[in-house]
N, C-alpha and C positions, 0 to 999 in steps of 0.2 A: 290213738293218743295224739294230743296236740304237741306242738313244738315246745310249749312251756314245760311238759313233762320231761323232755330231754334236758331241760335246764335244771332239773332237780326240784321243781316246784310242784306242790300237790294240787290235784284236781278233785272235785267232788267224786265220791265213790260211785262206781257204776256196777251194778249187779250183773252177773253173767246170765245170759239167756241164749240157749243153744238154738232157739228158733229164729233168732234175728242175727243179722250180720253186722259186725262192728266196723265202722269206718275208721280212717286214719286219725280223725280228731276225737275218737272216743264215743261218738254218737252212733246210733243205729237208725235204720230207715224208719222205724216206728216211733222214734223219739218225738214227743209232743213239744209244741213251743214252750209250754210251761216247764217241762223238764230241761230243755236247753237254757231257758232263762235262769232257772235255779242254778244250773251248772256254771253259767257265765257270771252270775252274781257272786257265787262263791269263789270263782277264779279271780275276779277283779279285786276282791278284798285282800288278796295275798300281797299286792303291791301298795296297799293303803296303810295309813298310820295305824299301828297296833293291830295289824291284820284285819282291820275293819270290825274288830270285836268290841271296841269301846266307843262310847258316845263322845260328844264334843267336850263336855265338862269333865269327863273321866280321864282324858289323856293329859299327860304332863311332859315335862322336858325329857324325862328318862325314856318315854316312848318315842319322842322325836329323835333322841340320840340313837335309837336302834336303826334309824334310816341312814345313818352315816354322820360323821363329824361335820361335814360340809353343810348339811341341812341344819344340824343343831346350831352351828355358829350363826347361820342366817337368822334363825328364829330368835336366838339370844339377842342379836343386834336389834331387831325390830321391837322386841319386847322391852328391853332395857332402855332403848333410845326413846320410846314413847314416854316412859316414866321420867327419864332425865330431862327431856325437853319440856315436859309439862311443869316440872319443878322450876326450871329456868323461866318459864312463862309466868309462874306465880311470883318469882322474884322481880320480874319486869312489869308487874301490874302497876306499881307506882308510876313508872314511866308512861304507861298507857293512859292512866288517869290524868296525869299532868298534860299529856298531849291533847286529850279530849277537852280540857279546860282552856286550851289556847284559842287564839283568834286568828290563826294564820291562813286557814282555808275558808274561802267564801263559797257560797252556794253554787256559783258557776264552775268552780274548780272541783267540787266534790263529785265523787262517783256514786252510782245508785246504791251500793252497799254501805257507803259511809266509811270505807276503809281508810280514806285519806285523813279523816279526823283523828285516827289513832296513831298517825305517823308523826315523826319529828317535824314535818313541814307545817304542822298546825301550831307550833310554838311561836310566840311573839304576836305581833299585830300586823295584819295585811294592810297594804297601802290603801286599798279601797275603804277599809274600815277606818283607818287613820284619817282619811279625808272627810269622813262623815261626822259632822259636829253633833249630830243627834245621838250617835252611839258612843262618842268619846266624852270623857269628863270635861266640863262639869255637868253638861246636860245629860249625857249617857252614863253608863256604868263601867266603861272600859277605860283603863289608863293607857291611852294611845302613845304616851311618851316611853313606855316600857320600864319605868322606874319601879312599878309595883305590878304584881299579878294577882289574880283571884283564883286560888286553888284550895283544895281541902287541907293541904299540908303546910303551905307557906305562902307569904306574899312577896318574898324576896326572889327576884329572878336569878340571882347568883345561887341561891339555895336550890332552885329548880334544876340548874345545871349540875350541881353536885349530887342531887338525888338520882337523876338519870344516870350519871356516870357511875355512882356507887352501885346502883341496881345492876348495871351492866357488868361491873367487876364481880359482883357476887354470882351472877349467872355464869360468868366465865369460869370462876373457881369451881362451881358445881360441875361444869362440863369437864374441867381438868380432873376432878375427882372421878368422874365417869370414865375418862380415858384410862386412868390407872386401874380402877376396879374392873372395868370390862376386859382390859388386857389380861389382868391376873386371873379373872374368872374364865376367860377363854383358854388361857394356857392350862389351867387346872382341868377344864373340860377336855382339852386335847389329850392331856396325860391320862385322865380317867378313862377316856374312850380307848386310848392305846392299851391300857392295862385291864379294863373291865369288860368292855363290849366285845363280844366274840364275833368275828366275821371271817370269811374264807381267807382274807389276806393275813390274818393273825397266824395261820398255819402254813403260809406259802412264802417262797422266795422266788425271785426272778434270776435266772442264770443266763449270762451273756458270754459270748466268745466261744460257743460250741462249734465244732466243725460241721460242715453241711452233711457229712455222711454219718453223723452220730445216730445211734439207735435208742429207742425207748428203754430197752433192756439194759443197755450200757449205762445210762444215766441212773436208772433205779439201782443197779449194783453199786455204782460209785457212792451215792449218798447213803444208801442203806448200810454199806460197810463202815462209813465214817460215823454215822449217828445212830448206831445200835445202842439202845439204852441199857442193854444187859452188860455192856462193856464199860469200863471206867472212863471218865471224861479226860480227854487229852487236850493239850494246848501248846501252840508255838508262840514264844515271846518274840516281839519285834523290837529291834534296837536301831536307833537313829533313823527311823522311818524308812528303812530299806533292807536291813539285815535281819533275817529270821533265825531264831535259835532252834535248838532241838525240840522235838515234840515229846513233852513230858506229861506225866499224869498230874492232874490238878490236885494240890494238897487240900485237905479238908473238904474235898468235893463229896457231895452226897446228893442223892436224888431228892428233888424238892417235892415231889408228889408221890402219893402211895399207889396210884394206878398207872402202870406203864406196861402196855401190851402192844404187840404188833397188830397189823390189819388182819381181821378175821371175817370181815363182811365187806362186799364190794357193791352193795346196792346203789351207791352213789354214782357208779360208772355205767349203770344200765342205760342203754339207748345211745351211748357215745360211740362213735365209729373210729375215732382217732386214737383210742387207748386200748390196751389189752388187759382186761381185768385179772386174768389168772396170774399175771406178773407180780401183783401186789399182795397176794395172800402170803401171810407170815413174814411180811417185811414191815419196815417202819416208814414206808412211803405210801401215801394214800393215792397220789395221782401225779403223773408227769405228762404235761401237754406241751407240744412244740408249736412254734410258729416259724416256718421257714420262708425265706424271701420268695414272693410270687411274681416279682418284676412287673407289677401293675395289673396282674390278672385279677386279683381280689377286687380291686377298685373297678375294673371293667365289668366284672360280674355284678358288683353292687349296683352299677348303673342300670342293669336290666333286671335286677332282682324283683322290683315292684311288679313288672310285667309277668315274671315267672310265678310270683305268688298269686296274682290275680288269675292266671291260667289254671293253677291248681284248684283255686276256689271254684271256678266255673266248670272245671272237669268234674269235681265232686258234686256240684249242683246239678249238672246234666245227668250224672248217675242216679241221683235221688229222684229227679223229675222223671227219668225214663222208667224207674221202678214204680213210681206213682202211676204213670200211664199204663203200665202192664197190669197192675193190680186193679185199677179202676175199669179197665177194658173187660174184665171178667164178670163185671156186675153191671147190668143195664141201669140200675138205680143210681149209679155213680157217673152218669153221662156228663153232667155239668162239671163234676170234678175232673173227669178225663179231658174235657175240652179246655178247661183252665190250665191243666198241667201241660197239655200239648202246646198251648200258646206260650206258656212260660219256657217250655223246652225249646221251642223254635227261636225265641228271643235270646236265650242263653247260648244256644248253639251258634247263632249269628255273632254274638259278642265274643265267644271263644275263638271263632275263626279270625276275627279281627285281631285279637290278642296274639294268636299264633303267627299271623303275618308280621305284626310289629316285633315280636320276639325274634323271628327269623331275620328281620332286617337289622335289628340291633346286634344279633349274635353273628352276623356275617363275617366281621373281621376276626372273630374268635375261632371260626371254623378253620382258619388257616393253620391252626396249631396241629390239625390232623390231616387235612386234605392236601396240603402243599408239601412236596418232597424236596424241592430246592428253592432257593431265594429268587431264581430267575424264571420259574415256570409260568407264573401268572401274577396277577395283581395281588391276590390273596397271599401268595408266597412272600411278597415283600413285607407283609405284616410279620410273618414268622422270622424273616431276616432281621427286622428291627428288634424283635424280642431276643433273638440270638445275640445280637450286638449288645443289647442291654445286659444280657447274662455275662458276656465277656467283660463288660465295663464294671460289673459288681461281682467279679469272680471271687473276690475275697470276702464277700458277705457271709456272715455266720448265722447260725440258727439261734433262736432264743427259746428257752424252756422255762416253764413255770412248774416248780416242784412243790407239791403239797405234802407236808408231813402229817403223820397220824397223831403226833404228840407235840405240844408246845415246847417241851424240853428239847426235843430234837431240833426244832427250828431255832431255838435260842443258841444251841451249840453251833449250828451252821452259821448263823449271823456273826457269832463271836469269832469263829475260825477265819471267815472271809471279811473281817471287819474293815480291812484296808485294801480290799481288792479293787476298789474304784480309783485308787491312786496308782500312778504310773510305775514307780520304782518298787513298791511292795508287791505289785502284781507281777512285775518282771522277775523278781527273785522269789516267787511264791514257792512254798515247800512242795516237794515232789508228791507227797501223799495227798495234797489238796488239788493237784493237777489231774485233769482227765487223761487217762492212759499214761499217767506219769510224766507227761511232757506238755500238755496244753493248759496254760493258765486260764482260770475262770474268773469272771466277775460276778459276784453274788450280791444282790441288794434285796431289801424287803419288797415284796410284790405289791402292786396296786390291786384294788378290788377288781374282780372279773368284769363287773359291769362298767368299770371306769376306763377300760382299755379300748382304744380305737385301733383295731387290728390292721386296718388298711394303711395306717400311717406309721407303723412300727419300722418299716423298711426305708422311710424317708430320712435322708441324711440331715445333720444339723446345718450343713452349708446350704442345702436346698431350702430348708425351712426358714433360714435367716433371710434369704432373698425374697421369699414369698411374703414374709412379714414386712419387709421393707417396701415392697410394691403395694401391699394393701394399706400400709400407713400413708404413703404418698397419695393414694386415691382417696383415702378417708379425709385427708386434709383438703383435697380438692372439693369433695362433697360438702365439707363444712363451709368453704368459701361460697359455694352455690347457695347453701342455706343462709349464709350471711346476706347474700344479695336479695333473696326473697324477703327476709324479715326486714332488711333495710328499706326495701320498697314500701312495705306496710307502714314502717315508722315515718318515712318521708311523706306518704299520703296524709298521715295524721298531722304531721307538722305543717304541711301545706294548708290544711284547713285552719289550723290555729293562727296562721299568719294573716288570714282574712278577718279575724275577729279583732276589733279595736282593743287597745290596752285599757285596763281598768282606770288609769289616770285620766283618760279622755272623758269617760262618762261621769266620773266623780268631780272633776275640777275644770278641765279645759273647756269642754262643751258648754256647761252652764255659764261660764265667764263670757263666751262668745255672744250668747244671747243677752246676757245681763249688761254687757258693755264694760265691765271691770270685774275684778276678783273679790269683791266685797259682798257677794250675794249670801242669802240665808238659805241653807239647804232645806230647812223645814218648810219654807213657804215657796221656794223657787224649784219647781218640779217639772219634769218633762211629761207631757200627757198626750194621749190620742183622743181627739174629739170625733167620736163616731157619728155625731149628728151633722157634721160638716162634710159636704161632698166636694171633692176636688174636680175641676174641669178636666175633661179628657183631652189628651194631646195625641200627636202622631205615634208616640211610643205606646204600644198596646198594653204594657204592664200597668197593674193597678197602682194608684197613688193614694196616700193616706195623709190626713191633716194632723201632723205631729209637730208640736211646738211647746215652748215654755209659756208661762203666764203672759208674757209680753216680750217684745223685742225693743230693747233700749238702744239709744244712740251710744256710739263708742266714746269713751272718755280717755283720750290719749294724751299722756304727759310728754312724751318724746317720740315723735314719729320716726319710723325706720325708713331706710332707703333700699329695701330688698328688691331685687329684680329676679324673676318677674314679680309684679305687684301682687301681694297676697289677696286672697279672695275670702270674703266673709259670707258664709252660707247660712241664711236665716229663713229661706223660703219654707213655709209650713207644709206645702204639698210635696211629699217625698215618695219616691219609688224605691223598692228594695234593690232595684237594678241600677240606680243612679250612681255612677262612679265619678262624678265631678269632684275635682281636687279642691279641698277647702283648707283654710289656715286657722291656727289657734290665735288667741289674743296676743300672745307674745310676738307674733310676726308683725303686728301693727304698732306695738309700743316697745321702744328700745329700753325703757326703764324697767320693764318686767324681765327682759333678758338680763339686765344688769343684776337683778335680784336672784338669778339662777333659773328662771323659767325658760325652758327651751322653746324655740320656734319649730313647731311640728305641723305636718299636714295630715289630713284625714279625708276619707271619701264621704260624700253626702249621705250615702245610705248607712253610714255608721250611726247616724242619729236613730234610725230604726233599731239597730243592734243595741244601742244604749237603753232605749225604751224597753226592749225585750229582756235584756239581762236582768233588770230590776223586776220586771213582771214575772219572769220564770222563777227567780229566787223566792219571791213572795208567795207565788202559787204553790211551789213545792213545799215551802215551810208551813203553809196553811192546810193543804189538802193531801200532801204526800207526793211521792215522785210520779206514780202512774196517773192517779186521778187529777193531780194538779196540772200536768201537761195536757191531759185529755180535755179538761175544761178550758184551758187557755187556748188550745187549738180551735175549739168550737166557738168561743166567744171573742177572742182577741185576734182578729184577722191579720193585722200587720205582722204578727209574730209567727205566722205559720211557716214561713221560710226559715226563720231563725230556729224554731223548734225542730225543723227537719235537720238542720245542720248540727244542732245540739245533740240530737239523737245519733246523728252520723258520727260525731266525735266519740261518744261512748261506744258505739258499735265498732269503731276502729280500734279502740282499746281491747275489746273482746276479740276482734278479728286478729289482732297481733298475737294475743294469747292462744287463739285457736290454731293459727298458722304454726306456732311453736310446737303445739301438741301433734299436729299432722306431720310436720317435718320429722319430729322425733319418731313417730310410728314408721315412717318410710325408711329412715336411717336404720331402724332396728332390723328390718328384713335384709337390707343391703349388707349391714355389718355381720349378720349371721352367715351370709354367704361368704364373706371374706374370711371368717374364722374357719369355715370348711376348707377354703382354698389354702389356708396356711398349713394344713395337715399336722395338727397337734397330735401328740402320742396318747393323750388321755382326755376323757371328757372334762375333767377338772381344769386342765390346761386350756382346753377350748373355751370352757365357760369363763375362765379368767380373762382371756383375750376379748371375748364378747362383752363382758362387763366393763372392761377398761375402755374399749372404743365406744360402746353405747353410752356409758356415763359421760365420757368426754364430749360426745356429740350433744347429748341432752343438756349438759351444763353450759356448753358453748352457746346453744340456741336460747336457753332460758335466761342466762345471766350475762355472759360476756358480750354477746351481740348488742343487746339493748344498752349496755354501758357504752360501748364503742360508738354506736350510731348516734347517741345523744350527747356524747362528750365533745367538748371544745377545749383542747389542751394547748392551744397556742403553738401548734407545730407547723407554722407556715413555711418554714425553711426546709421541711422534709417533704420530698415530692409526692410520695404515696400517702403517707399518714395525714397530710394536710387535707386530702380529699376524703379520707375515711373518717377522721375525727373532726368533722366539720359540723358538729351538732350545736345545740342551743345552750348547754349548761357547762360552765367552767368549774363548777363545784356542785356539791349536793345542796342545791338551792331549794327555795320553798316550792317552786313550780315543779321540781323534779319528782317530788313525792306523789302529787295527785296524777301525774302523767306516767312516768317510767315506773315509779315505785308501785303504784296501783296495778299496772300491767303485770309486773312480776308477781305481786301478791295474788292476783286473779289466776295467773297460770299455775301457781302452787296450789291454790284451792281446787282448781279443776283436776290437777294431777293427783290430789289427795282423794278425790271422790270418784271420778269417772272410772279409773281402772278397777277399783274395788267394787263399785256398783255393777259394772259389767260382769265381773267375776261372780258376784252373788246371783245375778240374773242367770248366768250360765249354769250355776249349781242348782238353783231352785226352780227355774222355768225352762230354759232352752233344752238342757240335757234330758230332763224327764219327758218333755214333750217329744223330742226327737226319738227317744227309745220307744215310747208308746206308739209312735207313728210307724216306726220301721220294724219293730220286733215281730209282728204278725206276718211280715213279708219275708223274713229271713228263713232259709231252708237248711242251712248248714250250721254246725256248732261253731266252726271257726268264725263265721260271720257274726254269730251271736256274741261270741267272746269279744270280738273287736268292737261291737256296739256298746257293750257294757264296760269295757276296759277303761275307757276315758283317755284323754291325752296324757302325755308324760309331764311330770312336774319339772319345769325348766327353771333352775335357779338363776341362770344368766339373764332371764327376762325380769325377774323380781328385784335382784340386787341393784340395778341402775336406778330404779324408782326410789329406793331408800337413800342411796348415795346422793342423787341429785337433790332430793328434798333436804338432806342434811347440809350439803354444801351451800345451796342457795339461802337456806334459812340462816346459817351461821354468818354468811357474808352480809346480809342485809337486815338482820333483826335489830341491829343497833338503831336504825332509823325507822324500822317498822316492826315493833315488838310483837304485833299480832301474828307474825309469821311463826313464832314459837308454838302457839296453840294450833295453828294449821299443821305444822310439822308433827306435833304430838298426835293430832287426829290422824294424819296420814300413816304414821308408824303403827298406831294402834289398829286402825282398819286393815292395814297390810298384815299384821300379825294374826288377827282373828279371821280374816278372809282366807289367808293362806292355810291356816290350821284347818278351817272348815273344808277347804278344797281338797286337801290330801286325805280327808276322811271320806268325802262323798263324791269327788270328781276326779282328781288327778291320781295317777299311779306313779310312785317313785321307782323308776326303773334304773337309776344310776346311783351308786353309792359314792358320793363326792368325798374327796379327801379334804385336808385342811388348807390346801394351797390358796384357794380363793379367799377363805376366811382370814388367813394371815396377811394377804395382800390388802384387804379392806382395813384390817386393824392398823396397818402401817400408814394408811391414808388419813385416818380420823384425826390425829393430832394437828395436821396441817389446816384443818377447818378452823380450829381455834386461832391459829396464827392469822389466817385470812380475816376472821371476824374482828380481831383486835385492830388490824390495819385499817379496815373499812370504818369501824366505829370511831377510831381516832380521827379519820378524815371527816366523818359526818359531824362529830361533836365540835370540830374546829370552825364551823360556820358562825361568825359573830352575829349575823342577823337573827339566827334561830335561838342560839344559846349564849348567855352572857357568862363570862368566866374571867376572873382577875388574872393578870399575867403573873407568873412566878418571878421572884426577885433574882434575875440573872446577873444583875450588877454585883450583888454581894458575892455570888459564886466566883465571878471573874476576879474580884478583889481578893478573895481568899487564896488565889493562886499567885498573888503579887502583881497583878496587872493594874495599870493606872485607871482611874475613873474615866468613864466615857468610852473605854475600849470596847465594852459590850455593844454599845450602840453602833460603833463603826463595824464591828464584826457582823451584827445582824443585817446592816445595810448591804455589806458586801455579799453576804450569803443570800439575801433576798434578790439582789441583782443577778446572781448566778442561777437562781431558780427560774426555769423557763415558764413556770406557772404564775410567777409574780406574786400578787397579793393572795392568791389562792393556793400557794405552794406550801410545802411541808414546813419550812423554816418559820413562816409566819404563824402557822397553827401550833407549833411546838412552844411558842411563847405563852400559850394559854395553859393554866395549871391543870385543868381537867384533861386536856389532850396529852399533856406530858405524863400523867399517870398511866394512861392507856399505852403510851409509847414505851414506858418502862416494862409493863406487862408483856407487850409485844416482843421486845428484845429478849426478855427472860424465856418466853416460850420458844422462840426460834432457836436461841442458844441451847436450850434444853433438848430440843429435837435433834439438832446437829450433833451435840455431844453424845447423846444416847446412840445415834447411828454410828458415830466414829468408834465409840467404846465397844459396841456389840459386833461391828463388822470389821474392825481393824485391830484394836488393842486386845480384845478378849481372845480372838483366835491365836494371836502371837503369844499371849500369856499361857494359853492352853497347851502350846507346844514347847514352852520353855520352863517357866517357873512351876507350872502345874504338874509337870512330869515327875519330879522328885516327890512332890507332895502326894501325888497319886500312888507312887510306889511305897511311900512311907505308910499311907493309909491302908494300902493293901496288905502290907506286912503286919499291921497291927489289928486289922479287922478281918473277920471271916467273910464279909460281904464283898462280892466282886464289884469291880468299878466300871464295867462296861455299860454303856447307856442302855443296851437292850436287856440287861440283866434285871428285869423287873417282871413281876407277876401280878395277876389280878389278886385283889385282896382276899385272903382266906384267914380263918381264925388262927391266931398265933399259938394258941394253947393246944390246938389239935395235933395229934400224933400222926394222923393219917389224912393228909390233904388230898382230896380228889379233884382233879381238873379234867374238863371235858376232853375226850379223845375223839378225833374227827369222825371215825367210822363206827365208834362204839355207842352204846346207849348214853344219852346225855345225863350226866351227873356232875355236880359241882359242890364242893364244901362251902358253906356259908356260915356267917355268925349266927348264934342262937337267936338274936333279936331280928334276924332278917325276915321280912314279910314277902311271901310269894304272891305273884300276881295271878290269881286263879282265873281271871277273865281270859288270860292268854294260855291257860292250861298248865301253869307252873304249880308245883306243890312241893312239900317237904316230906321225904319218906321216913321210914322208921330209923334209918341211920343218921338222920339229920342232914341229908344231902338234898340239894335242889334238883328236881327232875321235871320233865315236861311230858305231857300226854296229849294224844290227839283228842280233840273235843267232838269230832264227828267222823263218820266213815269217809275215807279218803283213798285215792289211788296215787301213789308216788312212784314214778319211773316204771309204771306197769305193775307195781306190787301193791296189793290192797292193805291199807292200814285201817283198823277199826277203832271206834271211839273207846278211849280208856287205854289203848296200847301206847307204850312209851316211845317217844321220839328218839332218833339217833341225833348226834350232835349236829351233823350237817343239815338235818331236817329242822332243828330248833333255831338255826340262824335265820334272822330276818334280813335276807339279802336277795335282791332281784335275780341274781345269777350266782350259783354256788359251785360252778365248775369252771376251770380254766381252759377247757376244750372249746375251740372256736365255734363248733356247731352247737354248743349249749346256749349261745347267745342267739336269740331268735332273729336278731338283725342280720346275722351273718350265716344263718343256717343254710339257706339255699345256695349262696355263693360258695361256701366251703364245700358243700356236697358236689357242686359242679367241678371245682378245682380238683377234688379227690377223684372224680370220675375221669378227668383229663389225664391225671397221673397214672391211672390204671387202664386208660384207653377204652373206657366204657361209657363215654358221654353220648355218643350217637351210634 
């Protein structure tokens, strides 16, 4: 039998054959590969969604809920989030349409996917277009003054601002409704799972504070005597949270279920070495499993367990190969088979010898537990001395026990009696009858799921765990700074390239004026051209030169000469090289009258003439032939622009490079942070997953959103020593150029994160895993290897949650300026839901039953995304260049409070001078009416979050211990229903006189409403008594006992749980290590 049988999980039925010998894994020497494959496939389905019995479209949320409430909450989030964000995207469609009809993004700024055109940066009119008289009115079709706009909805730019703002507000309200609905739905799902879904934890409690010499029989007797259902229910009242009253019989108490019987079958304990099955016959206790402090031994053996398991596999393989050699040696016709087996046996023996040496090396310090007699004998003795010192240091350590009741009613009474055992004073004055041996107070709490326990970390103190978390947090922050440096370098390289490209104003206005001689040229007839038929004379400079000039070069018409030193240089030489860096001057440097009109005196490089020629050529070619073909034709036919095209492609490549670096860094951090979570020694898989999710999400969000904001920000922090170097970017606000550069990079990263992980997962499901199995399965010789081949990896919720959270946070922060992010986020959530659902049917095994800890943590984070969104949208909509909005009448508001006229102007000026961001600060933006609306929503949301937190975490507990106490007593005196929170049962028909609830060791049966529909695909049916039962659908072996198709399951067999016993050896992860520790304790290891 395999280790999974010890965990109480069924395996395909194996018929007995006296002529063959059965191995430890349930296989025989004559098992064919096809037989092992069928057995491995059937075993792998036990950890899959709906036991692998349902198809993709047949499974629903109820089936997912059977895998644990933690898995259910994750799938609920991805499913509901995809729908909600898609609805928000539909509300933002007017904003996307209005953005597309804008003229703020030129062809040189646009990205290959055209994402920049859908952003807020496309609002208004770009300076390049405004300087083009052919495109502006009256010759063109664009109102470059910004007084009117051409959109399907309106021609008023102020109306455009309000449409975008209102669309954002509606989307925000939809998300606010989602927060409320999802929180309520999640709470109902948690309560339903608590009352309806049966798992081993529903029958179990965790008992702490046991003495180290406690015995299994002693614990069984203690809890069996207290919670014998044949005796009337007793209770001790608690007064003033410290004083217990007498133990009296509960008035109006009655047994809630019609089936209440002690344990009569102990099949669930077969194969477990740490329990004594005869102790439980005719008791109300189904199992008692201990965990005693091992002082680090368990963790030490876990370190060498992988080697030990591989040794066992190769030992079994050598036995099979040796048997194959012996059989084939008796028949000369099987010579080739014998030679092949001998070769495989030689290789397996050699590998086994290596593993034995490695195991001996790793086990060397542990041998000191038996071979050293004193601490000073030898080096190994010092290991024992350290262990002895550790034992003295934790001499007060107590054992922990997991008690599994046969009946839900017994467990309910136990939780009720020990309801305040976690509090200091109630436990100190605990009633004598509840104390072990009449003197040892116990702490009893609901037990976690068996698969959720990290046994090696149960003995770690809270103090040690705190400092471990502190250390990992500091290292994580350091790693994030390293990530910041890498991504900052990529952003700096991109900015360095852009600094070499001339500004658009040079190509549109300044450069033509230099050649024309004044600024009265006609753009339609005065164009920059490359004369390919003219050859420039060669010079000492080996670089090629091209004949590029305007129609002619006119003399300068200067009205008022300047006295600038050095003397400005006018560059009009037609033969220009792309490497010519001669400094040239604009027309205003020669004419003071132009400077008086506001035209700046600027310099440029001579090769900028080539760039100006190519900017126009690239834009025209892309518009005419498309992005790929246009650049290809231009590269072939337009020789002067080859260098420019190279740098143009480099610019777009750097955008994708920055996005790719973010993805790569996120993947690296994921592995590192998982190692940190292991180092922190969490007591449960759910707590470990929560730590991984928090750190991984923080790192991914930091790399995706925070770094790119900081690197590109220029917040006028010159007085701050460190920040002035960090925030030394280009943008003081969400300016027009921010969207096609930073915004497009963020959007591209989100698009990659939405597609690549899901596409990789689908390839693994449909291509890689089937090919790997087909390639390896004919070479596998043992059943355990075949089981591992078909089992698939474990579904790790800590890897999937950060993807959803990062997508949600980044989308909510930036979708005000880039509404297309909503559709990308909806796609990401939908693909995540369907891909994950497909994976737990065909690829992953769910080996851990997660609790609701991680789900509750995520639910508490979601409201803050709305606050972040409103804050960033408020800032984005406050840019007057992109959106026009009338100021709200602040003067009348100040006058309504009795202040003199003009006081508001003085107040705004003082506030503006105090704002370190100046004209880009918050005070200036709040004067705009559309921004003020967003500000009000932001304040309401933040205030609501804080008030809810204060109410639920401060006032509500106080009220529960003060005003609620007499109300509870009054309610209890008037109603027959008990008021304890655990006093709840799965739903049963209220009109039924005999309510049957599943007993852990008995045949599974449960009373259900008449309208209940049994899931026959999973073996459920309704018997003649109207009770829900479950039957085996195929021949199966469970704990060495054969179950045949049609035979009824017992309750513990009907539970869909990866592990169904609290014995440590039932968990395959700890089986070998627990066995070795048990051998040490009985001096039988070596």
